[in-house]
N, C-alpha and C positions, 0 to 999 in steps of 0.2 A: 267939587260940589257943584259947580257951574256949568259943566259939560265942555270944560276947557281942553281936557284932553280924554281919551276914549278908554274906556274901563278894559275892553276886549282889544287884543294885539295879534293879528294875524300875520302869519308868514306867506306873504304872496308868491315866493319861491317855491314853497312845498307842492309837491304834486298833488292833484284832487284825489286820488286812492289814497295817498297817506293820510289824507285831512279826513276822508271818511274813515277810514281804520281808527283813527284817534278818537274820532266821534262815537264809532261804534265800541269800542273799548270803554269808554266812559260811562256810555249808555248801559253797557252789559255790568260795568262794576257796580252802579246803582241798581241795577234788577237784581245782582246778587245779593247786594247787602240788603234790600227791602224783603227778598225772599227770606233769606235767614233770620230777619228781624222779626218777620211774621210768623215764623215757625217757632222762634224761641219765645214770643208772646203766646202763642196757642200751648206749648207746653208748659210754660208758667201758669197758665190758667188753668189747664188740667190739676196740676199739681196741687192747687188752690182748692179746686173742689174736693178733694179728696179727703 
């Protein structure tokens, strides 16, 4: 709570390309989830309008 230890733990031995690969994978996961949640919300909205 008082910033005595870091929240993010970096592996400084990991190659940079793997770091960016992990970063892109997590970003892609959130894009995927957001896209399909938006599609589900639109589908539910259309079903309520009928």
